[in-house]
Residue, then its C-alpha position, 0 to 999 in steps of 0.5 A: m602227726k597222725g600215723c596210718s592205722i593198719k589192721k590185720l586181715i587175718n588174726v589167728t588167736s588159737l591153734f588146736t591141732i597141727y599134724e602131718k600124716t601119710f595114710v594107708d591106701d584104704y584110709y577113711f575118716n568118718g567126718e566131723s564138724h567143729d567151731f573153728w577153721e581147718f586147713v588141709c593141704v595135700i603133699d602127695g597122693i590123692l585125697g577124697v574130701t567131703a566139704g559140706t554138700d560138695v565132694f572133691v578129689l585133691e592132689h599135690g599142692q591143693a588145699v581145702l579150707h573148712k569154715p567153722m561148723e562145716f561137716h567134712r570127711l577125708w579118705s584115700e583115693k585111687k589106692t594112693n597113700p595121701h600125705i597131708i598137713v593139717f592146721s586147725f585154728a580160731v581167728d577173730r578176723m578173717p576176710a570173706v572166703k568164697e572158695k573152699l579149694f586152693r592151689l599153693t605155689e611150690k614156695e607156699l607148700e615148702t613154707i607149710q612143710q617147714l612150719s610142720l617141722q617146726t611145730d615140736q620145737i615151739f609147742d607142746r603137743k598131746k598125742e602128736i596132734i593137739i597143741q597144748s602150750v607154747r614151750s618156754d622161751m619160744e614166745y618170739e618163735t611162736h609169733i613168727f610161726i603164726d605170722t608166717f601161717e597167716r601170710v600163707l593163708l592171706q596169699m592163698i585167699k587173695e589168689n581167689g582159690e582153685t577152680i576145681l569142680p565138685v565130683s560130678s558122679t551121680s552118687a555125689k549129686h545124690y549126696k548133695r541133694i540129700v544134704t540140701e533136703l536135710e538142711k531145708a527140713i531142719g525145723e521138721n521131724l523128717t523121717l527116712p521114708q519122707l526124705a527118700r521121697r523128696c530125693n526121688m530115691s529109695p530109703s536104702s539108696v539114701k542110706k548107702i550113698f549118704t554113708k559113702y560120703a559122710g561116713t555116718g548115718v543119715m538120721s544121725y547127721y540130721n540130728e547133728l544139724k538140728i543140735k548145731r542150730a540148737v546151740q545158736l538158738l540157745k545163745e540167742g536167748k531162746n529157752i529150751g522149749q522154744t528151741a525144741s519146738l523150732l527144730g521139730f522136736s515134739d518132746q522136750n525131754y527127747f530133745s534134751t536127750v539128743f542134745k546131751r548125747i551130741m554135746k556131752k552136756s544138757p541144753s540147760m547146762y550148756q546155756k548156763q555155762w555160755k551165759s556165764f562165759h559171755h557175762n564174764g567177758v572171757 
């Protein structure tokens, strides 16, 4: 008799960070992007979130799920002290996620808080944030912990997310337009004045609005977009000259300098390490 084959819809393979924090009322985080998922849940207070091109304001019981390589930034909203729980993780299996925002039931929220409380019992952490290893004799507890987190994620995604419209202020709309134009121009050598003209704004307004929501300079972000794309091109087998040209760099040496500044290694070293890693099947 042949049994019924069952595949997990979500399979978490690594945990990177788990932490619970309450921020001061003027807190802001300059923003980042990385190649793994990040779940941010608001326990109390009001949290401002930049997620890609969108800007949201989250309250109690609401959560945002950032996909790999999505730029995101956090800040305190309306002079409150946001109390949040964050899980960052990698998966080798994940259902299609159409929404960015979700509302947890009180039971799911309680479960997430319980997982946060259990973290130090099960894992060794660095700087109270970074997961380093599973504590000895905690293998069973680790599997129960991961299964519980996967179950909350799956239920959350199954319920199709929260219908929360992005912040619709004029400045938030301008921010979305700026990011959209930068993404469209990833293969060009776009300057700030050119970007401003495409957005029908002054260069100073572009800089001011972008910094407000992204916490970084607009041209620095533009270079980061290019380097993220460069990483994909190098993995696909493009050489350094081809990659630089496809991304609007007329000078290969300058491309290598920008790449090394952002990735902390040269493009040739990155490609060599990736090929070795991939070849060895690690």
